[in-house]
N, C-alpha and C positions, 0 to 999 in steps of 0.2 A: 585174832578176829574179835570184833566188838560185840558186846552182849546187846542184843535186840529184843530181849524179853519186855513184856509190857511194864514189869516191875522197874526195869532199868531205865525206861523212857519216861516214867512218871516224874512229875515235877517234885523238887525237894520240898519236904513239909514247910509250911510257912511258919515263920517264927515271929513273935511279938517284939516290942522294944526291949524287953528284959530278957530275951533269949529263949523264952518258953514256946512251946508249940502253940499255935494259934488254932484251937480245936474248933471254933465255929467255922472257919474256912474249910478245914478238912471235913466236917460233918456236911457242909453244903456240897463240897466236891463229891463226897460219897453218895449223897442223895441224887445229885445230877447224873452220876455214873449209873446207879441202879435204875432210875427212872428211864435213862436212855436205853439201857439193856432190856428192860421190860418192853419199851416201845418197839424196839427192834424185833423182838420175839413175838409181839402180838399185832401191833397196828400194821407194820410193813407187810406181812403175809396177807392180812385181811384186805389191804389196799390193793395187793396184786391179784388176789381172788376176785375182787369187785371189778377190777379192770378187764380181767379175762371173761367174766360174765357179761359185762356190758358189751364189749367189742364182739364177743361170740354171738350175742343176740342180734347185734347190728349186722354182722356178716350174714347170719341165717335169715334175717328179714330181706337183706338185699338180694341173697341168692334165690329165695323163692319168688320174689318180685321179677327178677331176671328170667327164671325159667317161665313164668306165666307169660310175660311178654314175648319171650321167644316162641312159645307155643302159639300165641295169637299171630305173630309174624308169620310162622310157618303155615298156618291155616290160610291166611290172607295171600300169601305168596302162591301157595298151591292152588288157591281159588282162581288166580289169574293164569296160572300155568296150565292147569288141567282143564280141558273143555267140558262143559256140563255144569250141572248145579253145584252148589256149595257142599252137598253131602259127600262128594267125591274127595273133597280136600279134607274134610273131617274124617273119612274113612281111613285115608292114608296116614294122617297124623295119628289117629287112634291106633292103627296097626303098628306104626313106629313105636309108640308108647307101650303097647302091649308086649311087643318083642322085647324091648328094654326091660320091662318089668319081669318078664319070664326069665331073662338072662340073669337079672340080679337076684330072682327068686332061686334059681338053680345054684348061685354061688353062696347062699346063706349058710351060716353054720348050724349044724344040727345039734339038738340038745341030747344029753347021754340018757 
């Protein structure tokens, strides 16, 4: 079985014309490797966190907007469907929201 450890996959050390190790190339490779490792442990997680924050806020704003428009549509639809003034549509919509709120309130977790 072939050795697949990172040390075995590394390029052989660069050598100059006289056969000696080319230490500036090795130093530059080491610096590049260290900077890449630091970036992978710092900037990449921060980038992911920023994306989650931005997209989460976008979803939250769109959800709230959708709920408001749905409530407006429900009131307008009920105003056309239910005979009488618009207060009946508001009463029905308010009752639905009240029942939904009471249901969610009963499912909340209680503190110790």
